[in-house]
C-alpha positions as CSV (number, residue, x, y, z in Angstrom):
1,M,-49.6,17.7,6.2
2,S,-47.4,20.9,6.7
3,A,-44.9,18.8,9.0
4,R,-44.8,16.4,6.0
5,R,-44.0,19.1,3.6
6,S,-41.2,20.5,5.9
7,T,-39.5,16.9,6.0
8,L,-39.7,16.7,2.2
9,R,-38.1,19.9,1.9
10,R,-35.3,18.8,4.4
11,A,-34.9,15.6,2.6
12,D,-33.7,17.6,-0.6
13,S,-30.6,18.9,1.4
14,V,-29.7,15.9,3.5
15,S,-29.1,12.3,3.2
16,T,-32.4,10.5,2.8
17,V,-34.4,7.4,2.5
18,L,-35.9,6.8,-1.1
19,I,-39.4,5.4,-1.2
20,V,-40.0,3.9,-4.6
21,E,-43.8,3.1,-4.6
22,D,-46.4,3.8,-7.4
23,D,-49.5,3.4,-4.9
24,P,-49.9,7.1,-3.4
25,A,-51.5,5.8,-0.2
26,V,-48.7,3.0,0.6
27,A,-45.9,5.9,-0.2
28,E,-47.7,8.3,2.1
29,A,-47.9,6.1,4.8
30,L,-44.5,5.0,4.8
31,A,-43.2,8.4,4.3
32,L,-45.3,9.3,7.5
33,L,-44.0,6.3,9.5
34,L,-40.3,7.4,8.7
35,D,-41.3,11.2,9.6
36,L,-42.5,10.3,12.9
37,H,-39.2,8.9,13.9
38,D,-37.2,11.9,12.3
39,I,-35.9,9.8,9.3
40,P,-35.9,12.2,6.2
41,S,-37.5,10.4,3.1
42,R,-38.6,11.1,-0.4
43,V,-40.8,9.2,-2.9
44,A,-40.2,8.0,-6.5
45,R,-43.4,6.9,-8.3
46,T,-41.3,4.7,-11.2
47,P,-38.3,2.9,-11.6
48,A,-36.9,5.7,-13.7
49,E,-37.4,8.3,-11.0
50,A,-35.7,6.3,-8.7
51,L,-32.7,5.7,-10.6
52,A,-32.5,9.5,-11.4
53,A,-32.8,10.3,-7.6
54,V,-29.9,7.6,-6.7
55,A,-27.8,9.2,-9.6
56,G,-28.3,12.8,-7.9
57,G,-26.7,11.5,-4.7
58,R,-27.5,11.6,-1.2
59,I,-29.7,8.5,-1.0
60,R,-28.5,6.6,1.9
61,L,-31.3,3.7,1.6
62,V,-33.8,2.5,-0.9
63,I,-37.3,1.0,0.2
64,Q,-38.8,-0.1,-3.2
65,D,-42.0,-2.1,-4.1
66,M,-41.7,-5.1,-6.3
67,N,-44.6,-4.4,-8.8
68,F,-45.1,-1.1,-10.5
69,R,-47.6,-1.9,-13.7
70,P,-51.4,-2.2,-13.1
71,G,-52.2,-6.0,-12.3
72,A,-48.5,-6.9,-12.0
73,T,-47.7,-9.7,-9.3
74,S,-44.6,-11.4,-10.4
75,G,-42.0,-8.9,-8.9
76,A,-40.3,-8.8,-12.5
77,D,-40.4,-5.0,-12.4
78,G,-39.0,-4.9,-9.0
79,A,-36.3,-7.2,-9.7
80,A,-35.2,-5.4,-12.7
81,L,-35.0,-2.1,-10.5
82,F,-33.1,-3.8,-7.9
83,R,-30.4,-5.0,-10.5
84,D,-30.4,-1.5,-11.9
85,L,-29.8,0.0,-8.5
86,R,-27.1,-2.4,-7.7
87,R,-25.4,-1.5,-11.1
88,A,-25.7,2.4,-10.3
89,D,-24.3,2.0,-6.7
90,P,-23.2,-1.6,-5.6
91,G,-23.2,-0.5,-2.0
92,Q,-26.7,0.9,-2.0
93,P,-28.8,-1.0,0.9
94,V,-32.2,-2.0,-0.8
95,L,-35.2,-3.1,1.4
96,L,-37.9,-4.9,-0.6
97,M,-41.8,-4.3,0.0
98,T,-43.7,-7.3,-1.2
99,A,-47.1,-8.9,-1.4
100,W,-47.3,-12.7,-1.0
101,T,-47.5,-13.2,-4.7
102,S,-44.0,-12.0,-5.5
103,L,-42.3,-13.1,-2.3
104,E,-40.2,-15.9,-4.1
105,T,-38.8,-13.2,-6.2
106,A,-38.0,-11.1,-2.9
107,V,-36.3,-14.1,-1.4
108,A,-34.1,-14.7,-4.5
109,L,-33.2,-10.9,-4.5
110,V,-31.9,-11.0,-0.8
111,R,-29.8,-14.0,-2.0
112,E,-28.5,-11.5,-4.8
113,G,-27.7,-8.8,-2.0
114,A,-30.9,-6.9,-1.0
115,A,-30.7,-6.1,2.7
116,D,-34.2,-7.9,3.5
117,Y,-37.8,-7.9,2.6
118,F,-41.1,-7.0,4.3
119,G,-44.4,-8.0,3.7
120,K,-47.3,-6.0,3.1
121,P,-48.8,-4.9,5.5
122,W,-45.6,-4.4,7.4
123,D,-44.8,-4.3,11.1
124,D,-44.0,-0.6,11.9
125,T,-41.5,-1.2,14.7
126,K,-39.7,-3.8,12.7
127,L,-39.5,-1.7,9.8
128,V,-38.0,1.2,11.6
129,A,-35.6,-0.7,13.4
130,S,-34.2,-2.3,10.3
131,V,-34.2,1.1,8.5
132,R,-32.3,2.7,11.5
133,N,-29.7,0.0,11.6
134,L,-29.1,-0.2,7.8
135,L,-28.6,3.5,7.8
136,R,-26.2,3.1,10.9
137,L,-24.2,0.5,9.0
138,R,-24.3,2.7,5.8
139,T,-22.6,5.3,7.8
140,L,-20.1,3.0,9.3
141,E,-19.1,1.8,5.7
142,D,-18.7,5.4,4.6
143,E,-16.6,6.2,7.5
144,S,-14.5,3.1,6.8
145,A,-14.1,4.0,3.3
146,R,-13.1,7.5,4.0
147,A,-10.4,6.3,6.3
148,R,-9.3,3.7,3.6
149,N,-8.9,6.7,1.3
150,E,-7.0,8.8,3.9
151,R,-4.7,5.8,4.7
152,A,-4.0,5.3,0.8
153,V,-3.2,9.0,0.4
154,S,-1.1,8.8,3.4
155,R,0.8,5.7,2.2
156,A,1.5,7.2,-1.1
157,D,2.7,10.2,0.4
158,L,5.2,8.0,2.8
159,A,6.3,6.1,-0.4
160,A,6.8,9.2,-2.4
161,R,9.1,10.7,0.2
162,H,11.0,7.6,1.6
163,D,12.4,4.4,0.1
164,L,10.3,1.4,1.5
165,R,12.1,-1.0,-0.3
166,G,9.1,-2.2,-2.4
167,L,7.2,-3.1,1.0
168,V,3.5,-3.9,0.0
169,Y,1.1,-3.2,2.7
170,E,-2.5,-1.6,3.2
171,S,-3.2,-2.0,6.7
172,E,-3.3,0.8,9.4
173,A,-1.1,-1.2,11.7
174,M,1.8,-1.6,9.2
175,H,1.4,2.0,8.2
176,R,2.1,3.0,11.7
177,L,4.9,0.9,12.0
178,V,6.6,1.9,8.7
179,S,6.1,5.5,9.5
180,L,8.0,5.0,12.7
181,A,10.7,3.2,10.9
182,V,11.3,6.1,8.7
183,K,11.0,8.7,11.5
184,I,13.6,7.1,13.7
185,A,15.9,6.1,10.8
186,P,18.1,9.2,10.6
187,A,18.8,9.0,14.3
188,D,21.5,6.3,14.0
189,V,20.5,4.5,17.2
190,P,20.3,0.8,17.7
191,V,17.1,-0.6,16.7
192,L,15.3,-3.9,17.8
193,V,12.7,-5.7,15.2
194,T,10.3,-7.8,17.0
195,G,7.7,-10.3,15.6
196,P,7.0,-13.9,15.0
197,N,9.0,-15.8,12.3
198,G,8.0,-15.0,8.6
199,V,6.5,-11.4,9.1
200,G,9.2,-9.8,7.3
201,K,11.6,-8.2,9.9
202,E,14.4,-8.1,7.8
203,R,12.4,-5.9,5.3
204,I,11.8,-3.4,8.1
205,A,15.6,-3.4,9.0
206,E,16.3,-2.6,5.4
207,I,13.8,0.3,5.4
208,V,15.7,1.7,8.5
209,Q,19.1,1.4,6.6
210,A,17.7,2.9,3.3
211,N,16.4,6.0,5.0
212,S,19.2,6.7,7.2
213,R,22.5,8.6,6.7
214,R,24.1,5.3,6.0
215,G,21.7,4.4,3.1
216,G,24.4,3.9,0.3
217,S,26.7,2.0,2.8
218,P,27.1,-1.5,3.5
219,F,24.1,-3.4,4.8
220,V,25.4,-6.6,6.3
221,K,23.1,-9.6,7.4
222,V,24.0,-12.2,10.0
223,H,21.6,-14.8,11.2
224,A,23.0,-15.5,14.7
225,G,21.1,-18.7,15.0
226,A,22.5,-20.2,12.0
227,L,26.1,-19.6,13.1
228,P,28.1,-22.4,15.2
229,H,28.7,-21.1,18.5
230,D,32.5,-22.0,18.1
231,L,32.6,-19.8,14.9
232,L,30.3,-17.0,16.0
233,E,33.2,-14.7,17.3
234,S,35.3,-14.9,14.4
235,E,32.3,-14.6,12.0
236,L,31.2,-11.1,13.9
237,F,34.7,-9.9,14.8
238,G,37.1,-11.5,12.4
239,A,40.2,-13.8,13.2
240,E,44.0,-13.8,12.6
241,A,45.7,-16.4,10.8
242,G,46.1,-19.5,12.9
243,A,43.8,-18.2,15.3
244,Y,41.8,-21.7,15.1
245,T,42.5,-24.8,13.1
246,G,42.0,-24.2,9.5
247,A,42.4,-20.3,9.6
248,H,45.3,-20.1,7.3
249,R,44.9,-16.3,6.8
250,A,43.6,-13.3,8.5
251,R,39.9,-12.7,7.8
252,E,37.7,-9.6,8.7
253,G,34.3,-10.2,10.7
254,R,31.1,-8.8,9.8
255,F,31.7,-5.8,11.8
256,E,34.4,-4.5,9.8
257,A,32.6,-5.5,6.5
258,A,29.7,-3.1,7.8
259,D,32.1,-0.3,8.7
260,G,30.2,2.8,7.9
261,G,26.9,1.2,7.5
262,T,24.5,-1.1,9.2
263,L,24.7,-4.7,10.7
264,F,21.8,-6.6,11.0
265,L,21.7,-9.4,13.8
266,D,18.7,-11.7,13.1
267,E,17.6,-14.1,15.9
268,I,19.5,-12.0,18.5
269,G,18.0,-14.0,21.1
270,T,19.9,-17.2,20.3
271,L,23.5,-15.2,20.8
272,P,25.6,-17.1,23.4
273,P,26.7,-15.4,26.7
274,E,30.4,-14.9,25.3
275,G,28.9,-13.2,22.2
276,Q,26.6,-11.3,24.1
277,V,29.5,-9.8,26.2
278,K,31.4,-8.8,23.2
279,L,28.5,-7.5,21.3
280,L,27.8,-5.2,24.4
281,R,31.3,-3.9,24.3
282,V,31.3,-2.9,20.7
283,L,27.7,-1.2,21.2
284,Q,29.3,0.8,24.2
285,S,32.8,1.9,22.6
286,G,32.8,0.7,18.9
287,E,35.8,-1.1,19.6
288,F,36.7,-5.0,19.4
289,E,39.5,-7.5,18.8
290,R,39.9,-10.0,16.1
291,L,40.1,-13.6,17.4
292,G,43.9,-14.3,17.9
293,S,44.8,-10.5,18.0
294,S,45.3,-8.1,20.8
295,Q,45.2,-5.2,18.5
296,T,42.0,-3.0,19.4
297,R,40.0,-1.9,16.1
298,S,37.5,0.5,15.7
299,V,34.3,0.6,13.6
300,D,31.2,3.0,12.9
301,V,28.5,0.6,12.8
302,R,24.6,0.8,13.3
303,V,23.2,-2.3,14.8
304,V,20.0,-3.4,14.0
305,C,18.5,-6.6,15.7
306,A,15.7,-8.8,15.1
307,T,14.2,-11.7,17.3
308,N,11.1,-13.7,17.4
309,A,11.8,-14.6,21.0
310,D,10.5,-12.8,24.2
311,L,13.8,-11.2,25.5
312,A,12.2,-10.1,28.7
313,E,11.3,-13.9,29.5
314,Q,14.9,-14.8,28.6
315,I,16.3,-12.2,30.7
316,R,14.3,-13.6,33.9
317,K,15.7,-17.1,33.0
318,G,19.1,-15.7,32.8
319,L,19.7,-16.2,29.3
320,F,20.1,-12.9,27.9
321,R,21.9,-9.9,29.4
322,E,19.5,-7.2,30.6
323,D,22.4,-4.5,30.0
324,L,22.7,-5.7,26.4
325,Y,18.7,-5.7,26.1
326,F,18.5,-2.1,26.8
327,R,21.5,-1.1,24.7
328,L,19.7,-2.9,21.6
329,N,16.3,-1.5,22.5
330,V,16.5,2.1,22.1
331,V,13.7,1.9,19.7
332,E,11.6,-1.3,19.2
333,L,9.7,-1.9,15.9
334,A,7.1,-4.5,16.6
335,V,5.9,-6.2,13.2
336,P,2.5,-7.7,13.8
337,A,1.6,-11.1,12.7
338,L,0.0,-11.4,9.2
339,K,-3.3,-12.7,10.9
340,E,-3.6,-9.3,12.8
341,R,-3.5,-7.6,9.5
342,P,-5.9,-8.9,7.1
343,D,-6.0,-5.8,4.8
344,D,-2.3,-7.0,3.5
345,V,-3.3,-10.4,2.7
346,L,-4.5,-9.8,-0.9
347,P,-2.4,-6.9,-1.8
348,L,0.7,-9.2,-0.8
349,A,-0.6,-11.9,-2.5
350,S,-0.9,-10.0,-5.8
351,A,2.4,-8.6,-5.6
352,L,4.0,-11.9,-4.9
353,L,2.2,-13.6,-7.8
354,A,3.5,-11.0,-10.1
355,S,7.0,-11.3,-8.9
356,F,7.1,-15.1,-9.2
357,A,5.3,-15.5,-12.5
358,A,7.2,-13.0,-14.4
359,P,8.0,-12.8,-17.0
360,R,4.9,-15.2,-17.9
361,K,1.3,-13.8,-17.4
362,T,0.5,-13.4,-13.9
363,P,-2.5,-15.7,-12.7
364,V,-5.5,-14.3,-10.7
365,L,-6.9,-15.5,-7.7
366,S,-10.4,-16.9,-8.0
367,P,-13.0,-15.3,-5.5
368,A,-13.2,-18.5,-3.5
369,A,-9.3,-18.4,-3.3
370,Q,-9.2,-14.9,-2.1
371,R,-11.8,-15.8,0.4
372,A,-9.8,-18.9,1.5
373,L,-6.8,-16.6,2.0
374,L,-8.7,-14.0,4.1
375,G,-10.1,-16.8,6.0
376,H,-6.8,-18.7,7.0
377,S,-4.8,-17.8,10.2
378,W,-1.3,-17.6,8.9
379,P,0.9,-19.5,11.3
380,G,3.7,-19.0,9.1
381,N,2.9,-15.3,8.3
382,V,4.1,-13.9,5.0
383,R,6.7,-16.7,4.4
384,E,3.8,-19.3,4.4
385,L,1.8,-17.0,1.8
386,E,4.8,-16.9,-0.3
387,N,5.3,-20.7,-0.2
388,R,1.7,-21.4,-1.0
389,L,1.7,-19.0,-3.8
390,R,5.2,-20.6,-5.2
391,R,3.4,-24.1,-4.9
392,A,0.5,-23.0,-6.9
393,L,2.6,-21.7,-9.8
394,V,4.9,-24.7,-9.8
395,V,2.3,-27.5,-9.2
396,E,-0.8,-26.3,-10.7
397,G,-0.3,-23.1,-12.9
398,G,-3.1,-22.1,-15.0
399,E,-4.6,-18.5,-15.4
400,V,-7.0,-18.9,-12.5
401,L,-6.0,-20.1,-9.0
402,D,-8.7,-21.8,-6.7
403,P,-8.2,-22.9,-3.2
404,A,-7.0,-26.4,-4.1
405,A,-4.1,-24.8,-5.9
406,L,-3.1,-23.0,-2.6
407,G,-3.2,-26.2,-0.7
408,F,-6.3,-25.8,1.1
409,G,-8.5,-28.0,-0.4
410,D,-11.8,-28.8,1.8
411,R,-10.1,-27.3,4.9
412,A,-10.4,-24.0,3.6
413,Q,-12.1,-21.5,6.1
414,P,-13.8,-18.7,3.9
415,G,-13.1,-15.3,5.0
416,P,-15.3,-12.2,4.1
417,D,-16.2,-11.1,0.5
418,P,-13.0,-9.4,-1.0
419,A,-15.2,-7.4,-3.2
420,R,-16.7,-5.4,-0.4
421,P,-14.5,-4.1,2.6
422,D,-17.1,-4.5,5.2
423,A,-15.0,-4.4,8.4
424,A,-17.3,-1.8,10.0
425,E,-20.4,-3.8,9.1
426,R,-19.0,-7.0,10.1
427,A,-17.6,-5.3,13.8
428,A,-21.2,-4.0,14.1
429,L,-22.9,-7.4,13.5
430,E,-20.5,-9.5,15.6
431,S,-21.3,-6.9,18.6
432,V,-24.8,-7.6,18.4
433,I,-24.4,-11.2,18.1
434,V,-21.9,-11.5,21.0
435,K,-24.3,-9.1,23.3
436,H,-27.0,-11.9,22.8
437,E,-24.5,-14.7,23.1
438,G,-24.8,-16.3,19.6
439,R,-28.7,-16.2,19.8
440,V,-29.2,-15.3,16.2
441,S,-33.0,-14.7,16.4
442,Q,-32.5,-12.1,19.1
443,A,-29.7,-10.5,17.5
444,A,-31.9,-10.2,14.2
445,E,-34.7,-8.7,16.1
446,E,-32.6,-6.0,17.5
447,L,-31.2,-5.3,14.0
448,G,-34.4,-5.2,12.5
449,L,-33.7,-8.2,10.2
450,S,-35.0,-11.6,9.4
451,R,-33.0,-14.3,10.5
452,Q,-32.4,-15.7,7.2
453,A,-31.1,-12.0,6.1
454,L,-28.9,-12.1,9.3
455,Y,-27.4,-15.6,8.3
456,R,-26.7,-14.3,4.6
457,K,-25.0,-11.2,6.2
458,M,-23.1,-13.4,8.4
459,E,-21.8,-15.7,5.5
460,K,-21.0,-12.8,3.4
461,L,-18.9,-11.2,6.0
462,G,-17.1,-14.5,7.1
463,I,-18.8,-14.6,10.5
464,T,-18.2,-18.3,10.7
465,L,-20.0,-21.2,12.2
466,E,-17.5,-21.2,15.2
467,R,-18.6,-17.7,15.8
468,R,-22.3,-18.4,16.0
469,P,-23.0,-21.1,18.7
470,R,-26.7,-21.5,18.4
471,D,-29.9,-20.1,17.0
């Protein structure tokens, strides 16, 4: 027993498993089993002792009995303890130990969030596998939470030191992008912002402008794809009176309007060949002529371009000049699609709802609506999110928005529960499921979980039917 006492001493100073069991023989058997597998544990004889131990910290997993009073068989005591533990630490994994008389209660508690249940007597191998798996997932969750906290501090620091133009994000991908944008902003070189339609490329261009030496100067926007080709030259470079039909007076172009500031050219991939040649000249020399004039003018303009097109492919097809591409692409800022940064969906939705609803009370998204947003693939990106939220406010109204209000209806694919950021656990479970080619029984056996418990975890984490081919 000296080795056991040594383990108990170690358990006082390290993260440990808490065994809540009033039967000394059962408690000792569980403790010895864990000790044999180098898993530190400690024992609480009563629910009160268990709650005190959890409040003291360092408990990583609870294994609890379902009955604590002599002659009790219903599992009511265990149910009450489980709910108290969840209130004390919602992320605390709990394994239930139950006799057949309280099995129904244990199954109900698994639906409420218990990790799993084991009958008495238990299978040593499966129990140890389940304990190891749950401890590993708890470690992953803690590391994920620590990383999220570090990112939150880093985001707050970045926002305090730079003008981010009100950009809302939480994802690491966007944080890297924004960090790069403010880093290169003072360099005063051309920037190419790439990404699919609706991701917010213009906002990234604004961040570059706001954090450059040109921050207080003009920021002129031109949508190259929206300008008729026959008017493109006059729009960009200006025109003298009489230069074309209807030109009754001289007018400055967008380059002159942006002098000293930044010109944002959106959809640069649609610029016709003649426009590409003149743009290249301005980038090289800062000089141009108005349409209908031989007078050379000079401007000091930083050019930031955006495109959703594959410019390299357009170069191969002869539709875009390679020399212009390299002039524009001194620094590329690639904005990821919204489906690639799900951490941003709910923060963006909340911020957009608040802005759209003002000055009225901002409605809230129901849990089902949040899961629907997280499960959607967002082909229209942030623009689609904006449109869905505007529609919900105009058509549905109300203080709580459900999936139908957002236009999903029965087509909504539920995503993970937004109340728990379980990216690490989801990745771990998916890797095991993929390893076993979707055979849930085999995956559950490796994880030390029952099939039912694994299915419930898959549902909670948004691992949908498409991801789990067969049992």
